[in-house]
N, C-alpha and C positions, 0 to 999 in steps of 0.2 A: 780401284784407280787403275787406269790404263797407263801405257807408256808415256802418254802426253800429260800425265798428272791430272786426268779428268776423273771425276767420281761417277761410277755407274749407278744409275737410279732406275727403279722399276717404273714402268709406264702402265702397270695394271691398276685396277680400281682399288686394290687393297691398301694403298697408302696414298696420302695426299702429296702432290708434287710440291717440292720446295720452291719457293720463289727464287727466280734468278737474281743473281747479284745485281744490285742497283735498281730492282723493280720497286714500284711504289706500292706500299701495303694498302689493303682495302680501307675505305673510310668508315667512320662510325655509323653513318646512315646506311651504307651498303650492308654492314654486318646486321643491322636491325631488320632490313628488308629480307635478308637471308633467313633470319630466325623466324620472322613472321610467316614466310613461305613454308618453312618446315612445320610450324604449328598448324597452319591451315591444312597441310597434307595429313597430319596426324588426326585432326578433327574430322576430316572427310572420311578417313578410314574407320573411325569410331562410329560415325553416323551410318555408314554402310553396313557395319557389323551388327549394331544393336538397334538402331532406329529404323533401318531399312525395312524390316519385316512388318512395321506398322502399316505400310502401304497396302499390305495384303489383308488387314483386318476388315471385317464387314459387320455392320450393325444388324440385329435381328429384323426380320420383316415386320413392318408396322411400328417400329420403335419411334419413329418421328411422330406418327399420329398419337401414340400413347403419351409422348412427352407434351405434345400440344394440348391434348385433353387434360392432362394433369395440371398444366399451366392455367387453363381456363377454369378448372374446378377450384384451384387454389385462389385465383383472382375473385371468383364468385364468393367463396367462403370468407375471404378478407372483407369484401364489400358488405356481406350480411352482418358480420361481427362489428365492423366499423360503423355501420348505419343503425345498429341496435335492433335488427330485425330477427334476431335468433328466436324469440318466442313465437313469432308468426310462422317462421319456417318449420319449427318443431311441431306446431299445431297442424300445419298443412301435411307434414309427413305422417303424423298420427292419424289424421283423417283418411289418408290413402291406405294406411295399414289396416285400419278398422274396416274400411270399405271392402278390402280384399277378404278379410276374415268373415265379414257378414255375407259376402257372396258365396262362400263355401259352407254356410250353415251355422255360423256362430253368432248370429244376430240375437240380441236379448229380446225375447218375445213375451216374457212373463216376469213381473217384479212383485214379490210378496213383501209387505212392510208391516211392522208392528212396533208399538211403543210410543209413537209420536202423539203429542197432545197439543202443545203450544205451537209446534212447527207443522206446517202442512206437508203433504206428500211431495209436492213439487219443490218445496224448500229443501227437504232432505236430499232429494236427488241432485239439486243444484249444488248444495254444499259438498256432496260426495264427488262431484265432477262427472256425473253420469248424464249423458245426453241421448237423443234418439239415434245417434250414429255410433255410440260406443258398442264395441263387440265384446262378447263374454270372454273370448280367447285372450285378448290383450288387456282386459280390465285387471288392474292391480288391486286385489282385495285389501291388502294391508295398507296401501296408500289411501284408498277410499275410507277405510276405518279411521286412519289418522286425521284425515280432513274433517270427518264428522266430529271427532272428539275435540277439535279445535274450536268448535262452536260452543259458546258459554251455556246454551240450553242443554247440551248433550253431555251427560256424565259418563256414559258407556255406550259402545256401539259394536255391532258384529255384522260382517258382510260375508255371505256364503254364496259361492258360485256352484251352480248345479248344471253341469254340461248336458246337452250342448247349448241350451238357450234360456235357462231360468236363473233368477237372482233372488236371494232372500236377504233383507236388511232388517235388523232389530236394533232399536235405540232405547236407551233409558234416559229420560229427561229429568233435569232438576226441576223442583217445584218452586214457584214464586213464594217467598216466605215473608218478606218485609220490604218497605221502602226505606232507602238510605239517602239522607240529604247531607251533602258535603259541598262547601263553597258555593252555596246557592243552587246547586244542581241536584235533582232527585233521580235516583235510579232504582230499578227493581233488582232485588238480590235474592239468592237462594239461601238455604239455612247455613251453608258453609261460608257465606259472605261473598260468594262469587256474583259479580254483576252480570245479570242475564238480559237486561234491557237498559239501554242508555237513556230511556225516556219513560214517562209514566202513561200507560194506556188506561183508559177509563175503567177497564175491568179489574185493575189492580188497586183502585182507589181506597178500598176498605182494608188493605193490609196495614199492619202497625208501622208507624213511622219512627225511625231512629235517626238521630242527628249528631254530627260531629266526627272528628278524626278518629278512626278506629272503631266507630260504632257499628259499621257493617259486619266486621268479623265477630263482634260480640252481641249481635242482635239476638241470636238464639238464647244467650244467657239471660237477658232481661225479659224476653218474652216468656221463657220457662218460669222465671221467678214470679212474674205477675199472674201467670196462670193459676198460681196457688192462692191468689187474692182477687177473686172476681170483682169485688166491690171497686177496687182500684183499676183493674184491667179494663173494665167496661167503661170507665170514665176517662181513660187515658187518651190524650191527643197525640203526644209524642214523648219519647224518652231521649234525653239529651246526655251524651257522655261528656263529662267535664274533665278536661286535661287527661283524658284516657285513664282516669282512676276511679271515678264514681259517677252515679247516675242522678239526674234530676228528672222527675216524672211530671210532665205538664198535663193537667187535666183539661177537659173540654170547656170547663167554666173559667179557665185561666189560672187556677190555683197551681202553684209550683211546689211540688213535694221534693225536698232535698234529702236524698238518702246518703248514708255513710259509706265509706269505702269497704267496710266489712260488716258482717252480721246484718244483712238487709232483711232477713226473715224476721228478726226481732223488731226492727224499725217498722216494717209494714204491719206486723201484728199490733204494735202500739197504735198505729194510725187507724186501723180498723176498729180497735176498741174505743178510741176517742170519738170516732164517728158514730159508733153504736150508742155511746153514752151522751154525747153532746152535739151530734150532727155537725161536726166541725167542717166537713167537706161541703156543707150547704150554706155556710156562713159567708159573709162578705169579707173574705180575707185574700191576701195575695200569696203568702208563703207559709208553708208548714216546714220547719227545719227540724229534721230528725238526725242530724249528724252527730250530736252528742248523746252518749248512751244513757245519761242520767236525767235528761230534761228534754222538753219539747218547746221550741220557740215558735211563736205565731206572729206574723206581720199583717196588719190590716191593709186592705186596698186603699188607694188614695182617697176614693170617695168615702169609704167607711172611716178612715182616719180624720177626714175633714168634718164629717158628721159628728164624730165623737168629740172632736175639739169644740164644736159649736154647742154640743150638749153640756160639756163641762163648763163652758163659758157662761151658759145660761143658768146653770146650777149654782155657780159661784161667781156672781157679779162683783165687780170691783166696788169697794165702798167709796162714796164720795168724800172728798176732803172736808174737814170741819165737823164731821158727824159726831154726836155726843157719845 
């Protein structure tokens, strides 16, 4: 304070000047604008310090073309998958790959094959997925073998690659064993019950016929049983599995032989003895029932039953009423 009672104040930037007495204080809007300006200045300093160097960054040469190529490849891949064309594209790529391998000396020039009987050579190659364009270098022997074993005729297979250009294929085929009828459809089966043909070719017409649910898997059982009794086997038309428990043997002359669930050997032995003694299988009968161990029941055919009834009627005529 000087002699005139005035307060001395610094005019340097170190302290804010006090407002003169009677001065109007800054409004709320003015203070907001001042704070906004201060924030903008701080943000500008931050950008210059940290973000400013980004302007100096440079992308590698060709990055744009690479990104564009990646985009087109991704778009094409999406279209292939979405359109369901993956198998066609894979096959095309495989053909290009095999063509390149064939061009450098890995073309298959010799294929030795053994074991096929029912299947032709061409069918075996088709099943294995081997074509005239397949290269030995890229042929997957394990995959070809697996494809061959998926065929019902083929029980075992072996595929051997002999570089640079030879291939050896060996197959073991199942043998046609019987015909199996189920739900009105007849199939050719192997001895293990595997269906090897969904239809009947004329060359299989002489195979034994088994009928019914589960009969295919048990065909070997009934065929082996009847092999011990040639008299019955040679006259058999079909063997019918009843309720998957027991067999009825239908003969070519229409006689139905009903076998028990167990001890079929004894039942068939009895049947053979009856035929030897009484020619039972040559008589006009419909059924020979061997299901009970202590008796044999026989049912006449309809014609034989009618003839027998007429014979009995003629033999024992009714007496007229009023006779003495």
